[in-house]
N, C-alpha and C positions, 0 to 999 in steps of 0.2 A: 311679567310685569308680578311684583307682588300683590298676594290678597291684601284686601285691606278688612283692616279686622272687626268683627262682631264685639256690639253691644251688650253690657249686660240685659238689658231690657231687648235689646232682636233676639237675640237665642230664647229668653222667655217665652217671647210670642210665637218663634218657631213650636218650638218644644210642644206647648198648647196646643197649635193649632194643628200638630199632626198628631199627637195624641187623641184630641176628638176628632179629625180624621181617618182614624184609624177602627176608634167604638163606630164610630158612624156607616161606616165599613163594611163593620161585620153584623152589625143591626141589619143590616142592606142584607146581605148573604142568606142570612139564618131565614130574613123575613121572606125571601123570596123562595126559600126550601120548604117553605110550610108546608103546600099543597103536595111536595112529593112526597114530604115524610111520611102526611095523614091520608095518601091516598088510599088504600084499603080502607079506614073506620067511614073517612067519609062515602066513599062508594058505596058502603051497605049501608050508611045511614039515611042517605037520600038518594039511593037508586040510581046514580051516577052509571054511564055505560063507560066502557074502558073507550070509545071513540067521545065521546063525551069530556072524559077524563083526560083527554089527549088536545081538543079544542082548548083546556083549564089550563093546561100549562101552556101551551102555547099563546094565548091572551095575553099573557104577558110579555112576552118576550115582542111582540111585535108589536104592543105599544111602547112598549120602551125604547125598541129601536127608532121609532118613529118620534119620539117626543125629544129625542136628540136634539134634533137642529133646531128648535124653538128655545130649547131647556139652555142649550148654549149661548145661546144670543140673550137670552134674562137673566144669565149671570154677569154678563158681559155689561149690561144693561144696568143692572139693579144691586149688584154686588155680591160676593160669595154669603158675606152676614148674615141677608134678611131671607137669599131663594134658596141656603139651605137649611136655612131655618124652617122656611115655610112648606118646603118639599119633606121635611122628615115627620113634620107635623101632616100635610096631605095621604103620606104613604102609611105613615103610623095611624092614623084615624080609620085607612082603607084597612087594614091587617086587623086592628079591633073590630073594625063591622065584619070581619068573614066569620066571624063565631057568631053572629046571628043571622045567616043565609040559610033561607029554606030551599030553594031553588034553582035551576042550571044560571037563569038567568041570571039572577042576583050574583051569585059568584061569580059568574063571566064579567058583568061590570066590576065586580070588586077589585077581580086581579087586572084588569085593564087601567083602571086609576091606581093600585100598587104601582106597577109599570110608568104609570106618565109621573107619578110622585117621586119614582128613585132615577126617574130622566139625569135631574142634577147632581148630581150624587160627585161622579168622576170628573166631569166637566169644570164644576168647581174645588174641586182637591186638584185638579193642574192649575188652573189660576191663582190658587190662596199660594201654590207652590211659587207661580208668577210674581207674586207680589210681596211676599217675605221671605223669599231666600236668592242671593247669588248666584249669578251665571252656573259657579262651579261646586255647586251644594244640590242642583235640582233634580240633577240623578239619586243620588240617596236618598232625598226628601222624597223623591216620587217613587220610591223603591218600599220605602217604609211603609209610605197611606196603601199605596195598590197590593201588600201583601194582606189587606184585608179580605180583600176579594178569597182568596185561595183559604186564608185562617176562616175565615166566616164559613164555607161549604167545607171544609174540615170537621168543624164542631156545631153545624149545626144538630146533624143526624143526632149523637147522645143527648144534645141539649134539647133537642125538640121533644125528643121522643119519652125521654124522662117529663118534661111539663106534662104532655100527653098523657102519658103512663098513669102519672098523677094523680091529674086534671080534669083530665079530657081534651079530646083533640077544638072545642069552643072554646075553651079555659086556655091552650095553646096561642091560639090567634088573641084574643084577648090580652092577655098577659106581655106579649111581644109588643102590643101596639102601642098599650100603656110605657114599656119600654122606651120604645120611641118618642114618643113625646116628649119623655122626661129628657131624652137625648138632643130633642131639637131646643129643649127652656135653655138647657146648659149651652151648648151652641150659643145663642143668643146673646145670652149674658157672659161669656166669657172671649168668643171672638170679636174682633176688630178686624176693617177695611185699612188700608192705607191713611187714607185722607181722613178716618178717624183718628188718627192717632196725629198727636205733636211730635213729628221725627224733626229731628236735628239734621242739620247739615250734612256732619259725616256719616249719620245711618242711612240718610239717602243717596251721598255716594257707594255706602257698602254695596243697596239691594239693587243701582242699576250698573253698577262698572261690569264693564265686558258685554251689554245692551246695545244695541242699535239705538240713537233718536228714535223717538216714538212719540206718537201722537195721547195723552190723557183723555181722560172723562169715558164714557160708558159709550159700548160700537152702536153706528147707526146702519142702518137698515141696507145703506150704500156699501160700507166698509163692510157690512156680512155676506151682501151679494157678491163683492167683488174676490171673497177669498175660492169661490166656485173658479175663475178664471187662470187659477194659479196649478200648474201640474202636480207641485209639492202637494196642494190639499188631495187631490186625483188618484197621487202615491201609498198616502197616507190613510187614504176611506180602503183601497184596493188591497192592501197589505195587512190592514188587523181585518177586514174581513177573516183571512186567513187563519188568523190567531185563534179569534173567539169563534170560528166552527172548528176549530180539532179541537178548544177548552172545553165547548159545548156534547163535544160527540163522548168527552169521559165525564161533564157532570151530570150531564140526563143519562148516561146507559152504562156506567160504571160499573155500578151493585147487580144490572142486571148478567152484565157481557162475564162478570165473573161465576155469577149462580149458573149463567146455564153452559157458554161456554167452558168455561174451567172446574166448572161441577163445587162450588163451594157451597159451605152451608150458610143461610142467613145470619148464624153467629160469627161465622169467620169472615163472611161480605163485611160486614159493617166494623169491621178491627184494621181488615186487609186495604178494606177502600179509604181510610183516612188517610194510608200513609203515603199517596202519592200528591195529595193534597198539601200534607205538609212539607214536603220535597218544594211544593210549587212557593210555598213561603220563604224557603231561604234559597229559590232562584229568583224573587221578586226582590228581595234584599242586595242580594248578589248584583243582579244585574242595574241595583241604579248604583251602587261602590264603581263597579264595571266602567259607566255611562262617568262619573264625575273622574273616576282615573285615567280611562282616554283621555281626555281634555288636559289636563296636567303634563300627560305626555305629548302634547301640541300635539293633538288630531280638534278640527273645528269643534265646536256643539252640535252643528249638525250629523258630522259624519260618527261622531262618538256614540250614536243611536241609530245611526242606521245601519252600521258594519254589526254589533252585539246584534242587532234585529233579527237582518238578513239571515247570518251565520245560524242564530239559536232555530229558528225557522228547519235552516237545511237540516240541521243535526236531526229537529223533531221528525220531518220525514224518515229521515231512515230509523229512529229506536222506534217510531208508531207502525212502522212494515216488519221490524222484527216482533213485535208484539204481536202484531198480525201470522207471521208463519214459524212462529217459533210454537214445538209442541211442546214447553216444559210449560207448567204454572208462574216457576221461580222465575224463571228469565221473560216472560209476559210481564209479571208485577215489578220487576228491576226496569224494562224497557218502557215503561207508561210512567213509572216514576220521574226517569231520567226523561219522558216528552214531558211532563207538567214543571219539572225541572228549568227546560227551558222555555217552554210557553210564555212561562213568566220571567225568562228574562227578557224574552222576547216584547212580551205586554208591557215592563215596567219601560221597558229600551222606548216603543211606541208612546207611551204617555208622557215619558221626557224629550219624547220629539216636541208636542206640542208648547211648551215654554219657551222652546230656542227656537222654533220655527215660525211664530205669529209674534205680529205686533205685541203689545202687554194689555191695548184694550180688545183685544179679539183671542185672545186664548184660550177661553172658555168654549167659544163658538168655535175655534179648530177644533178641539178635543172634541167638541161634542159631536162634529160633521167624522169625524176618523171612528169615535163610538157606534155612529148610525150607523156605517160601512162595518164595522165587525159584530151589532149585535142582527142585521142582516144575513149574514153568516150565522151567527147564533140561534137564532129562529128558524133557520134552513136544517141547520146538522138533527136536530133530532128527530123532525119528519123524514129526513132524504136516509137517516142510519135508519128509523122506523120500516119504511118503505124495501130497506135490502135484506133487512132483517126476514121480516115476512117472507119476501122471495127467495130467498137462497137458507133461511135458518139457521143462520150462521155471521159472527160480527167480521168477519175476515175479509168479505171484502170493502164493509163498510171502514175497516180500519183503514185499511190501503188505498178509497179514494180520500180519505182525511190526510195522508200523505204525501197525495198529489193535488192537494189542494194548498197544503204547507209549502211544497216545494216551488209552486208557479207563483203563490205569495211573497216568495222570497226575492225570487225572481224579479218580478212584477215590482217590488220597493226598491229594487237595487237599480235598476235603470228609470225608473219614473220620479222617485223623491230626487231633490237635488240640493238647490237652494235655498236658507229661508225667506216667507215671502216680505216684502218690503215694507216699511209703513208711509211709504213716500205716496204720492199720486199715480202711483203702477197705473191705475184705469188708462191713463194714455198710454201707453205702451203696450196694448190689446192685449193683458194679463198674461205678460212673459213673466217667468221668474227672473226678479234679479239681482244678484248679490250685496249683500249688506258688509261692510267693510269691517267688522266687527268677528264675519263670522269667515 
C-alpha cells in the first residue's frame, strides 16, 4: 500500500521536534558528564576520596534508572510538551546548583536530582515519534534523536574542558544549567502535542496509517501495570540491559583503558576516545534508516527492529572480544569503534521498538520500562568493571564479560520479544501477547 503524503505543516512539526530532541539530548549527555570531566579538580577542592567520587558517579545512574518507571507514565499522562519542559528545568536547576555545593552530602543529593530530572528525556522522545511520525518513518526519526546521546558524549570532554579551564569548574556547572533552562523554554514554546494542533482529516490519517486501532488519552494505572504482563515487555527490558551495560563500559572506562592498558598519553586519549563515539553517531542514524528500509521490504515493524538489534549485539560481542584479546592498539581502537557503531544500531532499534510495540497511549511507559532495564545494566557496568580491574589489573576480563552479556542479551531478545502489545482488553487473556492485525 502506498504511503500517504505528508503535509507541509506536519513536515515542519517533525523537523522542529527532532531538532529540539537532538539539542536537549546533547545537553542531557553533556550535563551527566560534568562530574567525570571535573573529577580531579572537584576531588582536590572538596577533599573527596576515590570511593566518594565513585559513589557520586553512581548516584546519578541509580536515580536515573529507578526514575524511569514513573517518568514514562507521567509522559503518557501529562504529554511530552509539559513533561520534557519540566524535566529539563529540573535537571538544569540541579546542574546549576552543582556549582554551589560545599560537601559530599550536597553533591550526592544534586546528582540524584540530576538523575531524576533527566529520566523523562528518552521516553518523551519515543512518544513524540509515535505522535508525529508515520510508522514507515519512525525508525529514521528514532535514529536521529538517539544519536544525541553518543554525539553529546563525544563533544562533552572538549566543551566541558574549555568551560572548566576558562571559568572554573563551578561556573562550568552554572553555565550548563543556564543553557538547559533556555532549551526548556524553547521546547515549551515551539513543540506541540497532537491534541494542541487542529489537524485535518488527511493529516490524522497520515499519522495513524499502518497502526492498529488504539485508545486515546493519558495512560491509566491499570494500563501501565498491564504492560508487565506481556513477554515482549520483559524481552525489551532484558535486551536493553545488555545494550546499555556494554555501552557504559566504554562510557565510563574508555579513557582509563586507553591510558592504562594501551599506554596512550592523556592528550592522545582525548582525541582517540572521541573516535568510537563519533562512530556511534553514524550507527544510530543508519540503524534507524535500516529499520525503515526493512519495513519497505515487507518485514513487520516488530521484526524490522528485532533482527537488527539482535544481530548488532551478536556482532558487538565478537568485536568486544577482539578488542580484549588483540595486542595491537590500532586493532583494539578499531574494534571498539565498530562495537560502538553496532551498539547504537542496537540502541536505535530498541528505542524504535517502543512506538510499534506499545499502544499509542503507553509508548513512553513501555520505552521507560525498557530504559529502566538498560540503566540497571548501566549502573552495574562501571562497578563490575572497577572490581574486575582492581582484582586483575587489566581490562581484558571486563571486556570479555561485556561480550558475554551482549551475546546473552541478543539471544534473550530473539526468544522473548514476539508480538506487539494490543490495545484491547488483553488483561482478560492472562497477559498473553496477541498479534495485532496491522503488524
